[in-house]
N, C-alpha and C positions, 0 to 999 in steps of 0.2 A: 805532740806537734816538735819536741826537741828531739824525740826517738827520729821520726821523718827525717829532719832538717841534717843531723850525724849519718845517716847512712847516705844522705844524698850528697853528703861533703865525701862520704868517706874514699871513693875512686876517685882520682886528682887528675880528671880529664881536662883539656885545654874549654869546651865549651861547655861542661858544666860547672869551673870553678870560676869562670866568668858570668855565668849566670846565676850560680848562686852568691855570689857577693853584691849583685847590684840587687838581689831578692831579698837577701835575707838581712844586708844593712837597713833596706827600706822597710822589710817585715817589723822591725823595733820598731821608727818610725813610725809607721801607721797604728802600732800598739798603742804607742805615748799618744797620738796624735788623739784615740777616741775617746771624745766626751770631751777635747780642749780642740781648739785654736793657734794657730801657728802663725802667725804674721809679720812679713819682710820686706823691707823698703828695698828697692834693684835702684841704680842706678846705670842710665844707659849711654855708651862712648860709639859718638860718631867715627865710624870707620870708611873711607875710602880706597878705590886708587885711581889714578890717572891714567886716561886713555894718550896714546902716541900720539904727538901734533902734527899738524900737518907736515909735509917731507919738507916745506920751504923753511919754517921754524928748527930753531936743536928742539934735539930729541928729552922729552924729560926723564927722569932718571925712572929703574923700574921701583913697581910698587915697593916696598919694606915691609916682611914677613911680622906680622904681630907678637906683641910683649906678650910674657905669662900675665902683667898685671892688666895688662886690655883685654885678652881674651876672658878672662875672670871677670870682667866689667862685664861679656859680651854673651855670659853664657847663661842657659836661661834660668833662672834665681823660680824661689816658690811663688812670688808674685805673679810669674808669668804663667803659671799651670794652676789655676784651681780644677779642684777633681784629683790631683796630682800630688806627693809629696816628696821633694825635692830633695837630697843630701849631696851638701856641695864640698864635705869632706868623704871620700872615697875610702875604709881604710885598705882596700885591696888595689891597687893603681893597676892597669892595664896592663899587658904581654909590650914589650918595644917587638919592634919588627924584625921578623925572622925568626924568635923564640920558639911560636908555631912552626912545624914543618913541615909542608904538603908533602905527598909522595908521588904529585903531581906537579912539575913546574910551572904549567902552568896555571895551576889553582894554589897558588902561593900568596898572590893577594887576596885572596878570600879567607887564605888562615890566618894573614895578619888582621885581616878585618874587624874577622871576628875574636881572634885573640887579645885585640889593641890596636896599636899606634899602625901606621901605618908609612913605610919609610923609615927621616927621619927629621921631623920638623923642627923647627927653632924655637920653640915652645906651643906647649899644651894644656889646655884647664879641661874638670873632669867634670860630670853630673852624675848622679843617681838620679831615676822616676821610677815612681811605682803610681799606678791608678787603684783610688782611694774607693775600697767596695763601697756600696752605696750604704748601706748599715754602720762605717766607720764613725761616721760621730753622731750616732744612739747609741753603742756601747757604752754602759755604763759601771755594772758588776764585772768581778772577776769574770764569771761563764760568761756573756757576752762580749769580753774582751779578748778573753781566751777563743771565741767561735771568729770575730774579727779576724784574728791572728792568721786563725788555719783558712780565710776565707782570702786574704792580701799572699798568703802564697800562691793562690791560683789567679791572681791579677797579674796582668801584665807589668813588667821592669824592663824599663830602659837606661843604657848606658849610653852617658852622650860625651864626647871627647871634643872639643874645639882644639886643630893645630894648626897652627903658622907654616909656612913654606917661605923660600928663595922662588922670583920667578913667578911662572905658571904651574907650578908643581900641585898646587894643590886639586886644579883643574885637568891636568894628568893623571893622576891620580885616580881620578872619577872615569875620566876615558880607558885606562888601562882594566875596572873591570869591567866597565860596560863589554869592549873584547873579548876578554877571557873567557867568558861564558859559558859558548860554545863547545870548549875541552873538558867542561866540569859539570855540567847539566845528569852525567850520571853517575856522580857520585867520586867524593877522593875521600881520602884519611889524613888527619893532623895530629905529628909526633907533639907533646909538649909535657920535658921534663919526663922522659921515655915513659909515659903514658901517651896512648892511640883512643882518638875519638873517630867513628866511621860514620861521614857523611855521605847519606846514599842517595839523594836524589836533590839537586837544585832548579831552580827557577825564576826567571826575571818577575819583577813587580812595576805597575805605572806608576811614576814620581815623576813630577814635574817641579822643580825647586832649583834656587838658583842659578847659580851660572853654567852648570852643569850637575846632574843629579844620574844615580843608580840604584837600583835596590833588588833585593833574591830575596826569597824563602828556601829557607833549608829545610831537607827531612833530614834527622840526625837517628843512628842506631842507639837508645835509652836503653840498658836493661833488655833487650829485644823487642823491645815494643818503641815503634816511632815517635816521634817529639819535633815539631814545626817551631821553628823563628826562626827571626830576619833581621837585613843588615839592612842599612840606606845609608844610601852617603850625598854629600849637598858641597857642591863650592862655591866659594864667593869669596870674590879679589885674590888673594896671597890666601885664605881662610878656607880650612877643610873638618867641614861638622859631620862626626860618620855615628850612628843611631845602632845598637844592636839591644834587639830587643825578646824576653825569653819569658817563660813561664814554670816553674816548676810544679806548677799543677794540672799542666796539658799542654797543646798547642798553641801556638800565637798563629792567626792566619791573616792579622791584619797589619798596615802601619804604621806607627805613632804617630798620625798625621796631627792632633797638639801640639805633639813636643816641638815635629818639625817644621810648624807653621811658627811657635814662638819662636825659633831659635831662627828661623827664615827672617823672620820681622827685625830681629836684635842685627843682624849682621848684617841689614839693606842700607 
Protein backbone atom coordinates (compact mmCIF):
# COMPACT_ATOMS: atom_id res chain seq x y z
CA UNK A 1 0.00 0.00 0.00
CA UNK A 2 2.84 2.44 0.80
CA UNK A 3 4.33 1.77 -2.63
CA UNK A 4 1.03 2.69 -4.29
CA UNK A 5 0.75 5.90 -2.30
CA UNK A 6 4.34 6.91 -3.13
CA UNK A 7 3.70 6.27 -6.81
CA UNK A 8 0.53 8.35 -6.72
CA UNK A 9 2.14 11.31 -4.95
CA UNK A 10 5.27 11.26 -7.10
CA UNK A 11 3.77 13.48 -9.77
CA UNK A 12 2.77 16.77 -8.10
CA UNK A 13 -0.15 17.81 -10.29
CA UNK A 14 -2.78 20.19 -8.93
CA UNK A 15 -5.67 17.73 -8.89
CA UNK A 16 -3.56 14.79 -7.68
CA UNK A 17 -2.05 16.78 -4.83
CA UNK A 18 -5.48 17.87 -3.64
CA UNK A 19 -6.86 14.34 -3.85
CA UNK A 20 -3.90 12.71 -2.15
CA UNK A 21 -3.95 15.25 0.68
CA UNK A 22 -7.63 14.59 1.34
CA UNK A 23 -7.52 10.82 0.92
CA UNK A 24 -4.25 9.88 2.59
CA UNK A 25 -4.92 12.06 5.64
CA UNK A 26 -8.31 10.43 6.00
CA UNK A 27 -6.86 6.98 5.31
CA UNK A 28 -4.67 7.20 8.40
CA UNK A 29 -7.74 8.05 10.44
CA UNK A 30 -9.75 5.18 8.96
CA UNK A 31 -7.07 2.63 9.83
CA UNK A 32 -6.89 4.04 13.37
CA UNK A 33 -10.66 3.88 13.62
CA UNK A 34 -10.80 0.20 12.73
CA UNK A 35 -11.92 -1.55 15.87
CA UNK A 36 -12.46 1.68 17.79
CA UNK A 37 -14.92 4.57 17.87
CA UNK A 38 -14.41 8.32 17.77
CA UNK A 39 -16.94 10.54 19.48
CA UNK A 40 -16.80 14.31 19.55
CA UNK A 41 -19.09 17.12 20.62
CA UNK A 42 -20.08 19.88 18.28
CA UNK A 43 -21.30 23.38 19.05
CA UNK A 44 -23.59 25.09 16.62
CA UNK A 45 -23.66 28.82 16.05
CA UNK A 46 -26.60 30.76 14.65
CA UNK A 47 -25.68 32.89 11.67
CA UNK A 48 -28.15 35.00 9.74
CA UNK A 49 -28.23 37.80 7.26
CA UNK A 50 -30.67 40.66 7.42
CA UNK A 51 -32.82 41.48 4.41
CA UNK A 52 -33.22 44.99 3.15
CA UNK A 53 -35.85 46.96 4.99
CA UNK A 54 -38.75 48.69 3.29
CA UNK A 55 -37.76 51.72 1.25
CA UNK A 56 -39.31 54.02 3.83
CA UNK A 57 -37.07 52.66 6.60
CA UNK A 58 -33.33 53.22 7.04
CA UNK A 59 -31.22 50.70 5.14
CA UNK A 60 -29.80 47.91 7.28
CA UNK A 61 -26.03 47.48 7.28
CA UNK A 62 -24.66 44.88 4.88
CA UNK A 63 -24.18 41.42 6.34
CA UNK A 64 -20.64 40.96 7.54
CA UNK A 65 -18.46 38.01 6.57
CA UNK A 66 -18.06 35.43 9.32
CA UNK A 67 -14.78 35.15 11.20
CA UNK A 68 -12.51 32.10 11.13
CA UNK A 69 -13.69 31.05 14.60
CA UNK A 70 -17.34 31.32 13.53
CA UNK A 71 -16.67 29.25 10.43
CA UNK A 72 -14.93 26.61 12.54
CA UNK A 73 -18.08 26.29 14.65
CA UNK A 74 -20.26 25.96 11.56
CA UNK A 75 -18.11 23.51 9.59
CA UNK A 76 -19.21 19.88 9.57
CA UNK A 77 -17.79 17.81 12.42
CA UNK A 78 -17.52 14.14 13.28
CA UNK A 79 -20.83 14.19 15.17
CA UNK A 80 -22.60 15.41 12.03
CA UNK A 81 -21.46 12.60 9.75
CA UNK A 82 -21.93 9.02 10.98
CA UNK A 83 -20.37 6.68 8.46
CA UNK A 84 -17.55 9.12 7.72
CA UNK A 85 -14.24 9.93 9.31
CA UNK A 86 -13.87 13.70 9.63
CA UNK A 87 -10.58 15.52 10.13
CA UNK A 88 -10.42 19.18 11.13
CA UNK A 89 -6.63 19.49 11.16
CA UNK A 90 -5.72 18.96 7.52
CA UNK A 91 -1.97 19.14 6.98
CA UNK A 92 -2.02 20.35 3.36
CA UNK A 93 -3.96 23.62 3.03
CA UNK A 94 -5.84 24.32 -0.21
CA UNK A 95 -4.21 26.51 -2.82
CA UNK A 96 -5.07 30.19 -2.93
CA UNK A 97 -6.99 31.54 -5.92
CA UNK A 98 -4.82 31.86 -9.02
CA UNK A 99 -2.22 29.35 -7.84
CA UNK A 100 -3.58 26.81 -10.32
CA UNK A 101 -3.93 28.38 -13.77
CA UNK A 102 -6.25 27.28 -16.57
CA UNK A 103 -5.13 27.49 -20.19
CA UNK A 104 -8.62 28.82 -20.95
CA UNK A 105 -9.40 32.04 -19.03
CA UNK A 106 -13.11 31.19 -18.95
CA UNK A 107 -12.27 28.01 -17.02
CA UNK A 108 -10.18 29.71 -14.32
CA UNK A 109 -13.03 29.59 -11.75
CA UNK A 110 -13.03 25.79 -12.07
CA UNK A 111 -9.25 25.60 -11.71
CA UNK A 112 -9.57 27.62 -8.49
CA UNK A 113 -12.44 25.47 -7.20
CA UNK A 114 -10.53 22.25 -7.90
CA UNK A 115 -7.24 23.41 -6.39
CA UNK A 116 -8.69 25.20 -3.38
CA UNK A 117 -9.94 28.67 -2.55
CA UNK A 118 -12.13 30.82 -4.80
CA UNK A 119 -11.57 34.57 -4.82
CA UNK A 120 -10.29 36.37 -1.72
CA UNK A 121 -12.30 35.30 1.32
CA UNK A 122 -12.19 37.16 4.62
CA UNK A 123 -11.77 33.86 6.47
CA UNK A 124 -11.99 30.13 5.87
CA UNK A 125 -12.27 26.76 7.61
CA UNK A 126 -11.22 23.38 6.24
CA UNK A 127 -12.42 19.81 6.74
CA UNK A 128 -11.63 16.43 5.20
CA UNK A 129 -14.17 13.59 5.26
CA UNK A 130 -13.81 10.05 3.94
CA UNK A 131 -16.57 7.47 3.70
CA UNK A 132 -15.80 4.58 6.04
CA UNK A 133 -15.68 1.13 4.43
CA UNK A 134 -18.42 -1.15 5.70
CA UNK A 135 -15.85 -3.44 7.32
CA UNK A 136 -13.90 -0.63 9.02
CA UNK A 137 -15.33 -1.15 12.50
CA UNK A 138 -14.83 -4.93 12.33
CA UNK A 139 -11.10 -4.89 11.61
CA UNK A 140 -9.11 -6.21 14.58
CA UNK A 141 -6.05 -8.08 13.32
CA UNK A 142 -3.17 -6.38 11.48
CA UNK A 143 -4.25 -8.15 8.29
CA UNK A 144 -7.83 -6.93 8.65
CA UNK A 145 -6.64 -3.40 9.31
CA UNK A 146 -4.38 -3.52 6.24
CA UNK A 147 -7.32 -4.67 4.11
CA UNK A 148 -9.49 -1.91 5.57
CA UNK A 149 -6.77 0.58 4.65
CA UNK A 150 -6.74 -0.63 1.05
CA UNK A 151 -10.53 -0.36 0.92
CA UNK A 152 -10.28 3.16 2.29
CA UNK A 153 -8.17 4.17 -0.71
CA UNK A 154 -11.19 3.34 -2.86
CA UNK A 155 -13.57 5.31 -0.65
CA UNK A 156 -14.62 8.79 -1.78
CA UNK A 157 -12.76 11.51 0.09
CA UNK A 158 -14.20 15.03 0.27
CA UNK A 159 -12.42 18.28 1.01
CA UNK A 160 -14.79 20.85 2.49
CA UNK A 161 -13.94 24.55 2.53
CA UNK A 162 -16.10 27.15 4.24
CA UNK A 163 -15.16 30.66 3.16
CA UNK A 164 -16.73 34.01 4.03
CA UNK A 165 -16.90 37.03 1.73
CA UNK A 166 -17.96 40.65 1.71
CA UNK A 167 -21.41 41.56 0.40
CA UNK A 168 -22.88 39.21 -2.21
CA UNK A 169 -19.56 37.69 -3.29
CA UNK A 170 -20.40 34.18 -2.05
CA UNK A 171 -23.45 33.91 -4.30
CA UNK A 172 -21.64 35.66 -7.16
CA UNK A 173 -18.87 33.05 -7.13
CA UNK A 174 -21.46 30.28 -7.50
CA UNK A 175 -23.22 32.11 -10.33
CA UNK A 176 -19.88 32.55 -12.11
CA UNK A 177 -19.38 28.79 -12.20
CA UNK A 178 -22.92 28.32 -13.47
CA UNK A 179 -22.34 30.70 -16.36
CA UNK A 180 -18.81 29.62 -17.34
CA UNK A 181 -19.48 25.93 -17.89
CA UNK A 182 -20.46 26.11 -21.55
CA UNK A 183 -16.94 27.20 -22.50
CA UNK A 184 -15.26 24.38 -20.60
CA UNK A 185 -17.25 21.20 -21.30
CA UNK A 186 -14.67 20.06 -23.87
CA UNK A 187 -11.90 20.22 -21.30
CA UNK A 188 -8.99 22.42 -20.30
CA UNK A 189 -5.53 22.12 -18.78
CA UNK A 190 -4.60 23.22 -15.25
CA UNK A 191 -0.99 24.18 -14.46
CA UNK A 192 0.22 24.42 -10.88
CA UNK A 193 3.85 24.64 -9.76
CA UNK A 194 4.95 23.86 -13.30
CA UNK A 195 2.95 20.62 -13.53
CA UNK A 196 0.00 20.16 -15.89
CA UNK A 197 -3.25 18.29 -15.33
CA UNK A 198 -5.50 17.59 -18.31
CA UNK A 199 -9.23 17.87 -17.68
CA UNK A 200 -10.72 15.97 -20.60
CA UNK A 201 -14.34 16.98 -20.10
CA UNK A 202 -16.85 18.31 -17.58
CA UNK A 203 -20.62 18.22 -17.21
CA UNK A 204 -23.18 19.78 -14.84
CA UNK A 205 -24.70 17.79 -11.98
CA UNK A 206 -28.03 18.47 -10.30
CA UNK A 207 -27.82 20.13 -6.89
CA UNK A 208 -30.49 22.05 -4.95
CA UNK A 209 -28.95 23.56 -1.83
CA UNK A 210 -28.39 26.87 -0.06
CA UNK A 211 -29.15 30.25 -1.65
CA UNK A 212 -27.27 29.38 -4.84
CA UNK A 213 -25.70 26.07 -5.86
CA UNK A 214 -23.63 24.67 -8.71
CA UNK A 215 -22.01 21.26 -9.17
CA UNK A 216 -19.95 19.64 -11.90
CA UNK A 217 -18.36 16.30 -12.71
CA UNK A 218 -14.91 16.21 -14.32
CA UNK A 219 -12.98 13.54 -16.18
CA UNK A 220 -9.22 13.92 -15.88
CA UNK A 221 -6.34 12.08 -17.48
CA UNK A 222 -4.47 10.07 -14.84
CA UNK A 223 -1.52 8.23 -16.37
CA UNK A 224 -3.50 7.71 -19.56
CA UNK A 225 -6.58 6.46 -17.74
CA UNK A 226 -9.77 8.48 -17.18
CA UNK A 227 -10.63 9.32 -13.58
CA UNK A 228 -13.84 11.08 -12.59
CA UNK A 229 -14.25 13.49 -9.69
CA UNK A 230 -16.68 16.28 -8.84
CA UNK A 231 -16.99 19.66 -7.18
CA UNK A 232 -20.05 21.30 -5.64
CA UNK A 233 -20.55 24.84 -4.40
CA UNK A 234 -23.30 26.22 -2.19
CA UNK A 235 -23.72 29.77 -0.89
CA UNK A 236 -25.59 30.74 2.24
CA UNK A 237 -25.56 34.43 3.10
CA UNK A 238 -21.95 35.61 3.08
CA UNK A 239 -20.58 32.06 3.28
CA UNK A 240 -19.54 29.79 0.43
CA UNK A 241 -19.20 26.03 1.00
CA UNK A 242 -17.20 24.08 -1.57
CA UNK A 243 -16.93 20.30 -1.78
CA UNK A 244 -14.24 18.50 -3.82
CA UNK A 245 -14.68 14.71 -3.98
CA UNK A 246 -12.14 12.24 -5.34
CA UNK A 247 -11.12 8.61 -4.98
CA UNK A 248 -7.61 7.24 -5.43
CA UNK A 249 -9.16 3.86 -6.21
CA UNK A 250 -11.25 4.95 -9.18
CA UNK A 251 -13.95 7.33 -10.29
CA UNK A 252 -16.54 9.13 -8.18
CA UNK A 253 -19.87 9.44 -9.94
CA UNK A 254 -22.06 10.83 -7.16
CA UNK A 255 -22.01 14.02 -5.13
CA UNK A 256 -21.28 13.66 -1.38
CA UNK A 257 -24.94 14.33 -0.57
CA UNK A 258 -24.76 13.42 3.16
CA UNK A 259 -21.87 15.88 3.60
CA UNK A 260 -23.60 18.64 1.63
CA UNK A 261 -26.87 18.12 3.52
CA UNK A 262 -25.12 18.17 6.90
CA UNK A 263 -23.23 21.35 6.00
CA UNK A 264 -26.34 23.08 4.69
CA UNK A 265 -28.17 22.27 7.91
CA UNK A 266 -25.45 23.87 9.99
CA UNK A 267 -25.42 27.00 7.83
CA UNK A 268 -29.21 27.41 7.90
